[in-house]
C-alpha positions as CSV (number, residue, x, y, z in Angstrom):
1,L,0.0,0.0,0.0
2,S,3.0,2.4,0.4
3,E,3.0,3.0,-3.4
4,T,-0.8,3.3,-3.7
5,F,-2.3,6.8,-4.0
6,I,-5.4,6.7,-1.7
7,L,-7.7,9.8,-1.7
8,F,-10.7,10.3,0.6
9,Q,-13.0,13.3,0.6
10,L,-16.7,14.2,1.3
11,D,-19.2,15.0,-1.5
12,H,-20.3,18.2,0.1
13,G,-19.4,20.6,2.9
14,Q,-19.7,19.6,6.5
15,A,-22.2,22.3,7.4
16,E,-24.8,22.0,4.7
17,K,-25.6,20.5,1.3
18,D,-26.6,22.1,-2.1
19,K,-25.5,25.6,-0.9
20,I,-23.0,27.9,-2.4
21,W,-22.0,29.0,1.1
22,E,-18.5,28.0,2.2
23,G,-20.1,25.5,4.6
24,G,-21.6,23.8,1.5
25,I,-18.7,23.8,-0.9
26,R,-15.6,23.6,1.3
27,I,-14.8,19.9,1.9
28,P,-12.1,18.0,3.7
29,Q,-9.7,15.9,1.5
30,F,-7.1,13.4,2.8
31,I,-4.3,11.8,0.8
32,H,-2.4,8.6,1.8
33,Y,0.7,7.9,-0.3
34,P,3.8,7.1,1.7
35,D,6.1,6.6,-1.2
36,G,5.2,9.9,-2.7
37,L,4.4,12.1,0.3
38,G,6.1,10.4,3.2
39,T,4.5,9.3,6.5
40,A,4.7,12.5,8.5
41,G,1.4,14.3,8.6
42,R,1.2,17.7,7.0
43,S,-1.2,20.2,5.5
44,F,-1.4,22.2,2.3
45,H,-3.3,25.5,2.5
46,G,-3.4,26.3,-1.2
47,M,-6.8,26.4,-3.0
48,V,-7.5,23.0,-4.7
49,S,-10.5,21.5,-6.3
50,T,-11.9,18.1,-7.3
51,I,-10.9,19.0,-10.8
52,D,-7.3,18.8,-9.7
53,I,-7.5,15.2,-8.7
54,A,-6.9,13.6,-12.1
55,P,-4.0,16.0,-13.1
56,T,-2.3,15.4,-9.7
57,I,-2.5,11.6,-9.9
58,L,-1.2,11.6,-13.5
59,D,1.6,13.8,-12.3
60,F,2.6,11.5,-9.5
61,A,2.4,8.6,-12.0
62,G,5.0,10.3,-14.1
63,L,2.8,10.8,-17.2
64,T,4.6,13.3,-19.4
65,E,2.3,13.4,-22.4
66,E,0.3,16.6,-22.8
67,Y,-3.4,16.3,-22.1
68,S,-6.3,18.7,-21.8
69,M,-8.1,19.1,-18.4
70,D,-9.6,21.8,-16.4
71,G,-7.6,21.2,-13.2
72,K,-3.9,21.2,-12.5
73,S,-1.5,19.2,-10.4
74,W,-0.6,20.4,-7.0
75,K,2.3,17.9,-6.8
76,G,5.0,20.6,-7.3
77,A,3.3,23.2,-5.0
78,I,3.1,21.2,-1.7
79,D,6.9,21.4,-1.1
80,D,7.4,24.9,-2.5
81,D,6.5,27.7,-0.1
82,I,6.4,30.3,-2.9
83,T,4.2,28.3,-5.2
84,G,2.0,27.2,-2.3
85,D,1.5,30.8,-1.2
86,E,0.6,31.6,-4.8
87,W,-2.1,28.8,-4.8
88,K,-3.4,30.3,-1.6
89,A,-3.5,33.9,-2.5
90,N,-4.1,34.1,-6.2
91,R,-5.7,31.0,-7.6
92,C,-9.3,31.3,-8.9
93,L,-11.9,28.6,-8.7
94,A,-15.6,28.6,-9.8
95,F,-18.5,26.9,-8.1
96,E,-22.0,25.9,-9.0
97,S,-25.0,24.8,-6.9
98,G,-28.4,24.7,-8.4
99,T,-28.8,28.0,-10.2
100,E,-26.3,29.8,-8.1
101,R,-22.8,30.6,-9.3
102,A,-19.7,31.7,-7.5
103,V,-16.0,32.4,-8.1
104,R,-13.3,32.7,-5.5
105,C,-9.8,34.3,-6.1
106,G,-7.6,34.1,-3.0
107,C,-9.6,35.7,-0.1
108,H,-12.3,37.2,-2.2
109,K,-15.5,35.4,-3.3
110,Y,-18.2,36.7,-5.7
111,V,-21.7,35.1,-5.7
112,M,-24.4,35.5,-8.3
113,M,-28.0,34.4,-7.5
114,N,-31.5,34.6,-8.8
115,D,-34.6,36.0,-7.0
116,S,-35.6,32.5,-5.7
117,S,-32.1,31.5,-4.5
118,P,-32.2,29.8,-1.1
119,E,-29.0,31.6,-0.2
120,K,-30.5,35.0,-1.1
121,L,-33.6,34.3,0.9
122,E,-31.5,33.1,3.8
123,A,-29.4,36.2,3.8
124,E,-32.5,38.4,3.7
125,S,-34.3,36.5,6.5
126,N,-31.2,36.9,8.7
127,S,-31.0,40.6,7.8
128,W,-27.5,40.1,6.4
129,W,-27.9,41.8,3.1
130,T,-30.2,42.0,0.1
131,G,-29.6,41.8,-3.7
132,N,-28.7,39.2,-6.3
133,E,-24.9,39.7,-6.1
134,A,-22.5,39.5,-3.2
135,L,-18.8,40.0,-2.5
136,F,-17.1,38.5,0.5
137,N,-13.7,38.7,2.1
138,L,-13.1,35.2,3.5
139,C,-9.8,36.0,5.3
140,D,-8.7,37.8,8.4
141,A,-6.2,40.6,8.5
142,S,-3.3,38.1,8.2
143,G,-4.7,36.5,5.1
144,N,-5.8,33.4,6.8
145,Y,-9.1,31.7,6.1
146,I,-11.8,32.4,8.6
147,V,-13.6,29.3,9.9
148,A,-17.1,30.2,11.0
149,D,-18.4,28.5,14.2
150,S,-20.6,29.3,17.2
151,L,-18.1,32.0,18.3
152,T,-16.9,33.3,14.9
153,P,-19.6,34.8,12.6
154,S,-19.5,33.9,8.9
155,P,-17.7,36.4,6.7
156,E,-20.5,35.7,4.2
157,A,-22.9,37.6,6.4
158,V,-21.2,40.8,5.3
159,N,-21.7,41.9,1.6
160,L,-18.9,44.2,0.5
161,I,-20.1,44.8,-3.0
162,D,-21.3,48.4,-2.6
163,D,-17.8,49.6,-1.6
164,N,-15.9,47.3,-4.0
165,Q,-17.9,47.3,-7.2
166,E,-14.7,47.4,-9.4
167,L,-13.5,44.2,-7.8
168,A,-16.9,42.6,-8.1
169,D,-17.0,43.4,-11.8
170,Q,-13.6,41.8,-12.3
171,L,-14.7,38.6,-10.5
172,K,-18.0,38.6,-12.4
173,A,-16.1,38.8,-15.7
174,L,-13.9,35.9,-14.6
175,L,-17.0,33.9,-13.7
176,D,-18.4,34.7,-17.2
177,C,-15.2,33.3,-18.7
178,H,-15.7,30.1,-16.7
179,L,-19.3,29.7,-17.8
180,L,-18.3,30.3,-21.4
181,K,-15.6,27.6,-21.4
182,T,-17.9,25.1,-19.7
183,N,-21.0,25.7,-21.8
184,A,-22.4,22.3,-22.5
185,S,-23.6,23.3,-25.9
186,D,-20.1,24.0,-27.2
187,D,-16.8,22.1,-27.3
188,P,-14.9,22.4,-24.0
189,I,-12.0,24.8,-23.6
190,Y,-9.3,23.4,-21.4
191,Q,-7.8,26.7,-20.3
192,E,-7.8,28.3,-16.9
193,C,-9.6,31.6,-16.4
194,T,-7.2,33.9,-14.6
195,L,-6.7,37.5,-13.6
196,N,-3.6,37.7,-15.8
197,G,-1.6,36.3,-12.9
198,D,-1.9,39.5,-10.9
199,P,-2.8,39.5,-7.2
200,I,-6.5,40.0,-6.6
201,T,-6.8,43.7,-5.5
202,T,-9.1,46.5,-6.3
203,T,-6.6,47.7,-9.0
204,T,-6.2,44.3,-10.7
205,V,-6.8,44.5,-14.5
206,A,-9.8,42.8,-16.0
207,P,-9.5,39.1,-16.6
208,G,-8.0,38.0,-19.9
209,P,-7.0,34.8,-21.7
210,V,-3.7,33.0,-21.1
211,A,-2.9,33.2,-24.8
212,P,-4.9,36.1,-26.4
213,I,-5.7,35.7,-30.1
214,G,-6.9,39.3,-30.7
215,P,-10.1,41.1,-30.0
216,P,-13.3,40.4,-31.9
217,Q,-14.6,43.3,-34.1
218,L,-17.9,44.9,-34.6
219,L,-18.5,45.4,-38.3
220,S,-21.8,47.1,-38.1
221,S,-24.9,47.5,-36.0
222,N,-28.5,48.2,-36.7
223,P,-29.9,50.6,-35.6
224,A,-26.6,52.4,-36.1
225,Q,-25.5,55.4,-34.1
226,N,-28.2,58.2,-34.2
227,D,-30.6,56.2,-36.4
228,A,-34.3,56.6,-35.9
229,V,-36.8,53.7,-35.9
230,S,-40.5,53.2,-35.1
231,G,-42.4,50.4,-33.5
232,D,-43.1,48.9,-30.1
233,S,-40.3,46.3,-30.5
234,T,-36.9,46.8,-32.0
235,V,-34.5,44.0,-33.0
236,I,-30.9,45.1,-32.5
237,N,-28.5,43.5,-34.9
238,A,-24.7,43.2,-34.5
239,K,-22.5,41.9,-37.3
240,V,-19.2,40.8,-35.9
241,F,-15.9,39.5,-37.3
242,D,-13.9,36.8,-35.6
243,D,-13.6,33.2,-36.6
244,D,-13.3,32.5,-32.9
245,I,-16.4,34.5,-31.7
246,R,-18.4,32.7,-29.1
247,R,-20.8,35.1,-27.5
248,V,-22.2,38.6,-28.1
249,R,-23.9,40.3,-25.1
250,F,-26.2,43.3,-25.4
251,R,-26.9,46.0,-22.8
252,V,-29.7,48.6,-23.3
253,Q,-30.3,51.9,-21.7
254,L,-34.0,53.0,-21.7
255,P,-35.3,56.5,-22.2
256,N,-35.7,57.0,-18.5
257,S,-31.9,56.2,-18.1
258,T,-32.6,52.7,-16.6
259,R,-29.8,50.4,-17.6
260,L,-30.7,46.8,-18.2
261,S,-28.2,44.0,-17.5
262,F,-26.0,42.5,-20.2
263,T,-27.9,39.7,-22.0
264,D,-26.8,37.2,-24.5
265,G,-27.8,37.8,-28.1
266,V,-29.0,35.1,-30.4
267,K,-26.8,34.0,-33.3
268,V,-29.0,34.1,-36.4
269,S,-26.5,33.7,-39.2
270,S,-22.9,33.0,-40.0
271,N,-20.9,33.5,-43.2
272,G,-17.2,32.7,-42.9
273,D,-15.6,34.9,-40.3
274,E,-18.8,37.1,-40.1
275,S,-21.7,36.4,-37.8
276,D,-25.0,38.2,-37.0
277,Y,-26.3,38.3,-33.5
278,E,-29.7,39.8,-32.6
279,F,-31.4,41.0,-29.4
280,A,-35.1,42.2,-29.2
281,V,-35.9,45.3,-27.1
282,D,-39.3,46.4,-26.0
283,T,-39.5,50.0,-27.4
284,T,-43.1,50.8,-26.4
285,V,-41.7,53.9,-24.6
286,K,-40.6,56.3,-27.2
287,G,-37.4,58.3,-26.9
288,K,-33.6,57.9,-26.8
289,Y,-32.2,54.4,-26.4
290,G,-28.6,53.4,-25.8
291,I,-26.7,50.2,-26.8
292,M,-23.6,48.7,-25.3
293,L,-22.0,45.5,-26.6
294,E,-19.6,42.9,-25.3
295,L,-18.0,40.6,-27.9
296,I,-16.4,37.5,-26.3
297,D,-14.3,34.9,-28.2
298,F,-13.4,31.3,-27.3
299,S,-10.2,32.5,-25.7
300,G,-11.9,34.8,-23.3
301,N,-11.1,38.0,-25.2
302,T,-13.7,40.6,-24.5
303,E,-14.1,43.7,-26.6
304,S,-16.4,46.4,-25.2
305,I,-18.2,48.6,-27.7
306,P,-18.1,51.5,-27.4
307,S,-14.6,51.0,-25.9
308,D,-14.8,54.2,-23.8
309,G,-17.9,53.1,-21.9
310,S,-20.3,55.4,-23.7
311,W,-23.5,54.4,-25.5
312,M,-24.4,54.0,-29.1
313,T,-27.7,55.8,-29.3
314,F,-30.8,55.5,-31.5
315,L,-34.2,57.2,-31.4
316,V,-37.6,55.4,-31.3
317,A,-40.5,57.6,-32.3
318,E,-43.8,57.5,-34.1
319,K,-44.4,61.2,-34.7
320,A,-42.8,64.6,-34.3
321,A,-44.2,65.0,-30.8
322,D,-42.1,61.9,-29.7
323,V,-39.0,63.5,-31.1
324,V,-39.7,66.9,-29.6
325,N,-40.5,65.6,-26.1
326,S,-37.4,63.4,-25.9
327,A,-35.1,66.1,-27.3
328,R,-36.5,68.7,-24.9
329,A,-35.8,66.4,-21.9
330,E,-32.2,65.9,-23.1
331,I,-31.8,69.7,-23.6
332,A,-33.0,70.3,-20.1
333,T,-30.3,67.8,-18.8
334,I,-27.6,69.5,-20.9
335,I,-28.5,72.9,-19.4
336,S,-28.5,71.5,-15.9
337,D,-25.1,69.8,-16.3
338,H,-23.3,72.5,-18.3
339,P,-20.7,74.6,-16.3
340,T,-21.9,77.8,-17.9
341,N,-25.3,79.6,-18.0
342,L,-26.4,77.6,-21.0
343,A,-30.0,78.5,-20.7
344,A,-29.2,82.2,-21.4
345,K,-26.9,81.2,-24.2
346,F,-29.7,79.2,-25.9
347,V,-32.1,82.2,-25.6
348,R,-29.5,84.4,-27.2
349,M,-28.8,81.9,-29.9
350,G,-32.5,81.7,-30.7
351,F,-32.7,85.5,-31.2
352,H,-29.6,85.7,-33.4
353,D,-30.7,82.7,-35.4
354,C,-34.2,84.1,-36.1
355,V,-33.0,87.5,-37.3
356,G,-33.7,87.0,-41.0
357,G,-35.6,83.8,-40.3
358,C,-35.1,80.9,-38.0
359,D,-32.9,78.5,-40.1
360,G,-30.5,76.9,-37.6
361,C,-27.6,79.0,-38.9
362,V,-25.5,82.0,-37.7
363,D,-22.5,83.6,-39.3
364,M,-19.7,83.1,-36.8
365,L,-17.5,85.5,-38.8
366,N,-19.8,88.3,-37.6
367,G,-18.5,89.7,-34.4
368,D,-22.0,90.2,-33.1
369,N,-22.3,86.4,-32.9
370,F,-19.1,85.8,-30.9
371,G,-19.7,83.4,-28.0
372,L,-22.4,81.4,-29.8
373,D,-20.0,78.6,-30.5
374,V,-20.6,77.4,-26.9
375,P,-24.4,76.7,-27.2
376,I,-23.9,75.4,-30.8
377,E,-21.4,72.8,-29.6
378,A,-23.4,71.9,-26.5
379,L,-26.5,71.2,-28.6
380,Q,-24.7,69.2,-31.4
381,P,-25.3,65.7,-29.9
382,V,-29.1,66.6,-29.7
383,V,-29.0,67.7,-33.4
384,D,-27.2,64.6,-34.4
385,L,-29.8,62.3,-32.8
386,Y,-33.0,64.2,-33.2
387,S,-32.9,66.0,-36.6
388,H,-34.7,63.4,-38.8
389,T,-36.6,64.3,-41.9
390,D,-38.8,61.2,-41.4
391,F,-40.4,63.1,-38.5
392,G,-40.1,66.6,-40.0
393,V,-37.7,67.8,-37.2
394,T,-34.7,69.8,-38.4
395,R,-31.7,71.4,-36.8
396,A,-33.5,74.8,-37.0
397,D,-36.4,73.3,-35.0
398,L,-33.9,72.0,-32.4
399,W,-32.3,75.4,-32.0
400,V,-35.7,76.9,-31.4
401,L,-36.5,74.1,-29.0
402,A,-33.3,74.9,-27.0
403,A,-34.3,78.5,-26.8
404,L,-37.8,77.6,-25.6
405,E,-36.4,75.3,-22.9
406,G,-33.8,77.9,-21.9
407,A,-36.4,80.5,-21.3
408,S,-39.0,78.1,-19.8
409,G,-36.6,76.6,-17.3
410,S,-35.3,80.0,-16.2
411,Q,-38.7,81.5,-15.2
412,D,-38.7,82.9,-11.7
413,T,-42.3,82.0,-10.7
414,L,-44.2,79.5,-8.7
415,E,-46.3,78.5,-11.7
416,P,-43.9,78.5,-14.7
417,R,-45.3,78.7,-18.2
418,E,-44.8,75.8,-20.6
419,F,-43.3,77.6,-23.6
420,A,-44.6,74.7,-25.8
421,M,-43.0,73.9,-29.1
422,E,-45.8,74.5,-31.6
423,W,-44.2,74.2,-35.0
424,V,-41.6,72.0,-36.7
425,G,-40.3,71.7,-40.3
426,R,-38.2,74.9,-40.4
427,P,-35.7,74.4,-43.3
428,T,-32.1,75.1,-42.5
429,C,-29.9,77.6,-44.4
430,E,-28.5,74.7,-46.4
431,D,-32.0,73.9,-47.6
432,L,-32.8,77.5,-48.6
433,N,-29.6,79.0,-49.9
434,S,-27.3,77.9,-52.6
435,V,-24.7,80.3,-51.2
436,C,-24.2,81.9,-47.8
437,V,-22.4,85.2,-48.2
438,D,-20.7,86.8,-45.2
439,N,-20.6,90.6,-44.4
440,N,-17.6,90.9,-46.8
441,G,-19.5,89.3,-49.7
442,N,-17.5,86.1,-49.5
443,D,-19.3,82.7,-50.2
444,N,-18.4,80.5,-47.2
445,G,-20.8,77.7,-47.9
446,C,-23.8,77.1,-45.7
447,S,-23.6,75.4,-42.4
448,E,-24.7,76.0,-38.8
449,D,-21.8,78.4,-38.1
450,R,-21.5,79.8,-41.7
451,G,-25.0,81.1,-42.2
452,P,-25.9,84.1,-44.4
453,H,-24.7,87.4,-42.9
454,R,-27.5,89.3,-41.1
455,E,-27.1,92.6,-39.4
456,L,-28.2,92.4,-35.8
457,P,-29.7,95.4,-34.1
458,S,-27.4,98.1,-32.9
459,P,-27.1,98.5,-29.1
460,D,-27.6,102.2,-29.7
461,L,-31.1,102.4,-31.2
462,D,-33.5,105.0,-29.8
463,T,-37.1,104.2,-29.0
464,K,-38.5,104.7,-32.5
465,E,-35.7,102.9,-34.2
466,L,-36.1,100.0,-31.7
467,L,-39.8,99.6,-32.3
468,A,-39.3,99.9,-36.1
469,Y,-36.6,97.2,-36.1
470,F,-38.7,94.7,-34.3
471,Q,-41.8,95.5,-36.3
472,A,-39.8,94.9,-39.6
473,E,-38.0,91.8,-38.4
474,F,-40.5,89.9,-36.2
475,D,-43.8,91.7,-37.3
476,Y,-44.3,93.2,-33.8
477,Q,-47.3,95.5,-34.3
478,E,-47.7,96.5,-30.7
479,A,-45.2,98.3,-28.5
480,W,-45.6,95.8,-25.7
481,E,-44.3,93.0,-27.9
482,T,-40.9,94.8,-28.2
483,V,-40.9,95.7,-24.5
484,A,-41.6,92.1,-23.5
485,I,-38.9,90.6,-25.7
486,M,-36.4,93.0,-24.3
487,G,-37.0,91.4,-20.9
488,A,-34.8,88.5,-22.1
489,H,-32.0,90.8,-20.9
490,S,-32.7,89.6,-17.3
491,L,-30.7,86.5,-18.4
492,G,-27.0,86.3,-19.2
493,T,-24.0,88.5,-19.2
494,L,-22.0,90.7,-21.5
495,S,-18.2,90.4,-22.1
496,R,-15.8,92.8,-23.6
497,E,-14.3,90.0,-25.7
498,N,-17.6,89.3,-27.4
499,S,-19.6,92.5,-27.5
500,G,-17.3,95.1,-26.1
501,F,-19.5,95.8,-23.1
502,N,-18.2,95.2,-19.6
503,G,-21.1,93.4,-18.1
504,I,-19.7,90.3,-16.5
505,N,-22.5,90.5,-13.9
506,G,-25.2,91.0,-16.5
507,W,-27.9,93.6,-16.5
508,L,-29.2,92.7,-13.0
509,G,-26.6,90.5,-11.3
510,N,-28.9,87.5,-11.0
511,T,-28.2,86.2,-14.5
512,R,-30.2,82.9,-14.4
513,D,-33.7,84.1,-13.6
514,L,-36.2,85.2,-16.3
515,N,-38.4,87.8,-14.5
516,N,-39.5,91.4,-14.4
517,A,-36.5,92.7,-12.4
518,Y,-35.2,94.1,-15.6
519,Y,-38.0,96.7,-15.7
520,D,-37.6,97.4,-12.0
521,D,-34.2,98.8,-12.7
522,L,-35.5,101.0,-15.5
523,M,-38.4,102.6,-13.7
524,G,-38.8,104.0,-10.1
525,G,-41.6,103.7,-7.7
526,A,-43.0,101.1,-5.5
527,S,-46.6,100.8,-6.9
528,D,-48.3,101.3,-10.2
529,L,-50.3,104.0,-8.4
530,D,-47.3,106.2,-7.9
531,D,-47.2,109.5,-9.7
532,F,-45.2,110.1,-12.9
533,E,-42.3,111.9,-11.2
534,T,-41.8,109.0,-8.7
535,L,-41.8,106.5,-11.6
536,M,-39.2,108.6,-13.4
537,E,-36.8,108.2,-10.4
538,S,-35.2,105.1,-11.8
539,A,-32.0,103.5,-10.7
540,D,-29.1,105.9,-10.9
541,W,-27.6,104.9,-14.2
542,E,-24.5,106.7,-15.4
543,Q,-22.9,106.4,-18.8
544,V,-19.3,105.1,-18.7
545,Y,-16.9,104.7,-21.6
546,V,-15.4,101.3,-22.2
547,N,-12.1,101.4,-24.1
548,N,-11.5,98.1,-25.9
549,E,-8.5,99.0,-28.0
550,D,-6.4,96.4,-26.0
551,I,-8.6,93.5,-27.2
552,G,-9.8,94.7,-30.6
553,T,-13.5,94.8,-30.0
554,P,-15.5,98.1,-30.5
555,N,-15.2,100.8,-27.9
556,R,-18.6,101.3,-26.2
557,W,-20.6,103.6,-24.0
558,E,-22.7,101.7,-21.4
559,Y,-24.8,102.7,-18.4
560,E,-23.5,101.4,-15.1
561,R,-24.8,101.4,-11.5
562,G,-23.3,99.9,-8.4
563,V,-19.7,99.2,-7.6
564,D,-18.1,95.8,-7.4
565,P,-20.2,94.3,-8.8
566,H,-21.6,96.9,-11.2
567,F,-24.6,96.2,-13.5
568,V,-25.1,97.5,-17.0
569,M,-27.7,98.8,-19.4
570,L,-27.3,99.7,-23.1
571,N,-28.9,102.6,-25.0
572,T,-31.5,100.2,-26.4
573,D,-32.5,99.3,-22.8
574,I,-32.7,102.9,-21.6
575,A,-34.7,103.7,-24.7
576,L,-37.7,101.8,-23.3
577,V,-38.1,104.5,-20.6
578,R,-36.2,107.5,-22.1
579,D,-36.7,109.1,-25.5
580,L,-33.2,109.3,-26.9
581,S,-34.3,110.4,-30.4
582,E,-33.6,113.8,-32.0
583,G,-29.9,113.0,-32.3
584,L,-29.3,112.5,-28.6
585,I,-27.2,109.4,-29.2
586,G,-23.8,110.4,-30.5
587,D,-20.8,108.6,-31.9
588,E,-20.1,105.2,-30.3
589,G,-23.3,105.6,-28.3
590,E,-22.5,108.5,-26.1
591,V,-25.5,110.5,-24.8
592,S,-24.0,113.8,-23.8
593,E,-27.0,116.2,-23.8
594,C,-29.2,114.6,-21.1
595,Q,-29.0,112.0,-18.3
596,V,-31.3,109.3,-17.0
597,R,-31.8,111.0,-13.7
598,C,-30.1,113.4,-11.2
599,G,-28.5,111.0,-8.8
600,R,-25.7,110.7,-6.4
601,R,-23.2,109.1,-8.8
602,N,-23.4,111.9,-11.3
603,G,-21.7,114.4,-9.0
604,N,-22.4,117.1,-11.5
605,G,-25.1,119.0,-9.7
606,C,-27.5,117.8,-12.4
607,A,-26.0,120.1,-14.9
608,L,-27.6,118.1,-17.7
609,P,-31.3,117.9,-18.0
610,R,-33.1,114.6,-17.5
611,C,-33.9,112.8,-20.8
612,P,-37.6,112.8,-21.6
613,H,-39.6,109.7,-21.1
614,A,-40.4,107.3,-23.9
615,E,-44.1,107.7,-24.5
616,E,-44.6,104.7,-26.8
617,T,-43.1,102.1,-24.4
618,W,-43.7,103.7,-21.0
619,E,-47.0,102.0,-20.1
620,A,-45.7,98.5,-21.0
621,V,-42.6,98.9,-18.8
622,K,-44.8,100.1,-16.0
623,T,-47.1,97.1,-16.4
624,Y,-44.3,94.6,-16.3
625,K,-42.4,96.3,-13.5
626,F,-45.3,95.6,-11.1
627,D,-46.7,92.3,-12.6
628,N,-44.2,89.5,-13.2
629,E,-47.0,87.1,-14.3
630,E,-48.2,89.6,-16.9
631,F,-44.6,90.0,-18.1
632,L,-44.0,86.2,-18.5
633,A,-47.3,85.8,-20.3
634,D,-46.5,88.5,-22.8
635,F,-42.9,87.4,-23.1
636,E,-44.0,83.9,-24.1
637,V,-46.2,85.4,-26.9
638,S,-43.5,87.7,-28.2
639,F,-40.8,85.0,-27.9
640,K,-42.8,82.4,-29.8
641,K,-43.7,84.9,-32.5
642,M,-40.0,85.6,-32.9
643,L,-39.2,81.9,-33.1
644,T,-41.6,81.4,-36.1
645,T,-40.1,84.2,-38.1
646,G,-40.6,83.4,-41.8
647,A,-43.3,80.8,-41.2
648,E,-46.9,81.2,-42.3
649,T,-48.7,80.2,-39.1
650,D,-51.9,82.2,-39.4
651,A,-54.0,79.0,-39.8
652,G,-53.0,78.0,-36.3
653,C,-52.1,74.6,-34.9
654,A,-54.7,72.3,-33.4
655,S,-52.4,69.7,-32.0
656,S,-48.8,70.7,-31.5
657,P,-46.3,70.4,-32.9
658,C,-47.6,71.2,-36.4
659,T,-45.5,71.4,-39.6
660,V,-45.0,74.9,-41.0
661,P,-46.5,75.0,-44.5
662,T,-44.1,77.6,-46.0
663,I,-41.1,79.6,-45.1
664,S,-40.2,83.0,-46.6
665,R,-37.1,85.1,-46.3
666,R,-37.2,88.9,-46.1
667,N,-34.4,91.3,-46.7
668,L,-33.6,93.1,-43.5
669,K,-34.5,96.8,-43.7
670,K,-31.2,98.2,-43.0
671,N,-32.5,101.8,-42.6
672,Y,-33.5,100.7,-39.1
673,L,-30.0,99.8,-38.2
674,R,-27.5,102.2,-36.7
675,K,-24.1,101.7,-38.1
């Protein structure tokens, strides 16, 4: 018997049976082989498994021929402390019990269960932890295995996954590798799943094959990036290249940002090295969907697509309203997440775009448009996904939608107005113009940042010029329409680098709220019942010269009040309450013959007379100063009218959004512009 290899072991753990717990899978194993192991008793603390029995016996028998098996011999490890420690600390083994699966690498064990798992129910009933995944540390501080007993609680009562998700993901990937190579429907792969031989720590690289062959490749997907589809069910197709491909897994992100788990796709066809895999998604909910793929070959190579962890997106919609609603929600998120005051920039972009007709184009060579590159770039992902001719939504519509959301989300009121998107189908400048000529007469080609040159209103228009401009450009027939749209100046700031004005704190200081505070700074008084002279006692605005020769933008005259920070108004703002006609506005915008009011800042003893009040716009300013709700209601009307410039909308829209029937373009009446 001294030369006979005798092995004795139990068929399950001493504590319990058919459980993935350590008490169910950890078993005693005894070897009697005097000629090979001697007669002195000793222990080996490396991690071994029943799959190691055959390779070990063959090794002791001196079999040198190569063979394929899952296990490996521990013959050379029991007398080598370094190798033995490696088996203890870094070896990975997988376990199965019923529908439960687990993998252990050194001290760490990852368990995956379903909702009806006895282990899951046991953990919940004992108030240990909840969930379908768990991560345990089975060792003490010295790296020695913890044996649970009546005095020592089980380490599997403490789920560490929330604080070690990266480690759990690594172990899960290794478990997936094991399940792949032991899949009963495929030929077996006799290759150990490892963590590339590295110690199992939170910084260990993801598991990979022993002999990598090369990553699988995605040749195409359908829907492709930014595609639009219809229907309550969408089949996602992935065409892959790899003669060693074994598995394609799909992950989907729903419109509400819920992320589904990775799920195996179905192989539907194969042609040489190319294969097609499909996965059906319930797309009853319309909106933006995301796709992420994992391509896994027989060697365990995994290629994540996209490789940067982002999502391939596609749109599911039945009608224009689906597109508009989903796009608007995404715009709101972009505004919320952006580091700048993007809402104000979208409002400004809407105005600059709609001068001459809302066509989703501005001429960025025009200095008046400086700074609009920021909102254009921020909105580009929305344009890429949602501008689809199948649904009649264009880039021009999405620029308008961004302006509407920018204004709507900035309202300073308990009951904000909806600012609904009523019309779609606006053609872009590329659709309308064979050439787009800049202010120097050069043809730059038409695009979102190379639109036809359009003169924007001068900041130095007087009251009559201001009203005439807005009447000609946006068909504002009533003075209140112009006064209301000017209230957009409660949002945003002015910079010397863009406009030449030194207004880094904006018109009011609070640059993110759309409200009537703008008019409060233009007119005095505490009540609409105050007399005329009281209302004329506005904030103490004083004209200040801004020299911009150092940066190359135009020199400006602006009104300022306050010190550190100071706030600004332009002549076009003051023109709502002061009549600056009759040549009162001089070169570069200086008003030298009258002043807004006699105030403390002037320090000139009121040598200049007070500028007369602006009769045409006075009452509207007074109304808005004392009634924020009235202002917001009128602003919405004026704003929407501006955003349909060029569209024939007289017939109305019964169920928004409607498609604009025709678009016209008018030449700007430059006699209303001050050079």
